[in-house]
C-alpha positions, 0 to 999 in steps of 0.5 A: 695496381690492377686486378689481383690474382692469387695462384694456388699450388697444392703440393707435398713436402719433398715433391719439390721440383719448382713448378715452372708453369706457376712462374710462367703464369705469374710472368704473363699476368704481371706483364699485362699489369695484374698483381700476383701472389702464390700460395704454395704448400710444398714446405709444410711439415704436415698436411691433413695431419700426416707428416711427410718424409723429405721425399714426400712419402709417408710410407716406410720404404727405401728412399733417397740417400741422406743429404744435408738440406741448406739453411734456406730450406725451412719447414713450415709448422703452421696449418696450411689451411689456416695460412691460406685463409689468412693469405686470402683475407690479407691479399683480397684477390679478385681471382683464385687460380688453382693449378694441380695434378690429380693426386693433389686435387684433394688438398687444392679443393680443401683449400678452396672450401676453407674460404668458400664461406667468405665473400665468393671469389671467382675461381678457375682451376687448371693443370693436368687434372682439370684438363682431362676431367673438366666436368668433374672439376666443374661439378664442385661448387667451389670451381667456376671455370676450368682452363683446358690445356695451356693457360697463358693466353686464356688467363690473361684474357680472362683477367682483362675481361674481368677488369673491364667488366666484360663477359668472359664465357667465350674465351678459348681454352675456358669451360665456364659454368653459368649461374644456372649450372650450364657449362659453356665449352670453348675451343682449345688453342695452343699458345706461341711459346716464343711470345712468353716472357721469362719465368717470374722467380720473385713469387717463389720462396728461396727454398724452392730454388734448391733440389736434391740430386745425386745425394746432395742439394743444388741451386737448380732451375727448370729449362723448357725446350719442348712441349709434347711427346711423340710416344704413346705410353698408356699410363701417361696423358701426353698422348691424350694431350696430343690428340686433343690439340690435333682434333680441336685445332688441327695442329701437333702439340709437339713443338720447341722454342727457338734457340734464341729464346732457349739461350735467353732463358739459360743465360737468365738462370746462370747469370741472374739466378746464379744456378748451380744445376739445370734440368730440362723438363721436356717429356723426352729430351731427344725429340730434336729434329735432324741437326737440332741437338748438335746446334743446341749442344754448341749453344750450351757450351757457353752455359757450361752448367751441369744438368739433368734430363729424361729420355727413352732407351730408344734414343740412346746412341754412343756418339750422341750420349758422348756429346751429351756428357761433354756438354755437362749432362750429369744425370739422366732418367729413363722409364723402363716401367716393366720387364716383360716385353709382351706385357710392356708392348700390349698394355703399356704401349712401349714396344721395345725389346729387353735387348734394346733396353740392356744395350742402351744402359750398357752404352750409357754406362760406357759413356759414364753418365749416371742414370736412374731407371723408373719402374712401375708395379701394379698395372691392370692385368699384371700379376705378381709373377709378371711384376717379378719380370721387372725385378729380374731385368733390373738385376741385369744392369747397373745404374745409379738409382732405381725407382719403383712406384705403384701404378697410378691411373690418372684421368686422361690416360688409356690405362685409366679407361681400362681400369674403369672398364674392368670395374676397378674404378669409377669415373669420379674416383680421384687418385691420391699421391702414388708416393704417399698413399700407394696403389689405389687399385685393389685387383683380384689378381694383384691386391693393393697390399701385395702391390705396395709390399713389392714396391716397398721391397723392390730394391731389396729383391733387385740387389740382394741374392735370390736366396734371400727372396723368401726372407724379403717376402716376409718383410713385405707384410704389414705386421710388427714382426714383418716391420722389424724384419724390414728394418733389419734388411733395410739397415743391411741394404744401406750398409752394403749398397748405399756406399757404392757408386751404383747405390740404389734408392726408391727416390721420387726426386728424379721420377717426378716426370717419368720419361 
């Protein structure tokens, strides 16, 4: 066997959407003749001394309805850093390849620091955070290379150069730090999605194939149809990704696989992996060109498995969603984000009217597809009063689940730049998990504690009678008396609403990628 690569995926328990990028990187590396292992922290019971709930949260707020995890899912009670050190010692990799989002960076860098005192191993970092903060990442002594953008071709070429002992500082998509600390920046190029092999599932533990959805756990797998998103949401880094490729390669990042390759992937999950449920991990499912969705729907009839996808309210049409249900769509996620039309258009760059929102949700309810709605609290320029516009619009429609999250200013997003301009953050401030830690911003007009308190009680405000709001307001506080009140309200909420078909939760499972 040739050169050895250890893939590293830092993650919290419960944030358990199987990472298709890791399986894809393993597949292209193995196809090129390299040996690959994966170190994944998802099912560790504790990380950094904090025990996380089943949804990845360490906070006490209304989370997903109870479900019974299958026997294949077992928690690891050992220390993840000790285990990582042992994995490096036993595998002796030639390359460490860290892939992480910004909120998992602190875990990833701690893993690398744990082995940096041993014989130095060349280390590359890729994923969303290194793509949009490459110089910050390369400032860390543990990191030698950053992959900016897609990594399939770049990682294989890097490994081929390493195996042949050839220079690799000119490989597209790589930013390479020299011995003198100088960084060589190479152009960013897109990969041909249709040249990629099927995802390598052998690197994942069995637990990774099971995921909660709608109050139960399914054997579930991700299906890639598109990359890129045509929308310009200011809290998302997809617009920056689109702009990056447009500037550096002169092409649109938005593209889809051929139907032939989609079908090959779908059959693999159904026939080989014995999938019970699928999810489509496109940012917005309905970015098909004219006639393509109908072609896809016809193809999917042979698969016939229930599936989940995410899309936007602007894409809702009765006949289209009726066809979606006939195909087997069992659940959809929508991003609402904010209930004030003017604020949503100006600062979030989502210029849709509340009339369109309510009309779309009425259509989906009429069609009969359960759906969840994702909301965000604590944007820059937002006040508590504005945030209650989000509460109020949520009271005007029925849905299967409502999720409320504190705004998280990720690098590479327009609202991150606005936060820095306002002095709420510095460039080198790295966010932590929005679910586990709450808001990172402490804004004078909307303090961090107020944001987190409203997120905690969001669904109570939506579902309880408005006359109860003063009582709920007292439960937002972080005092023993307030916590006891919150526990009583939570028990009442669960008793009244979780038994209904339209029960609410603040689950993070279906909002891992906000549409």
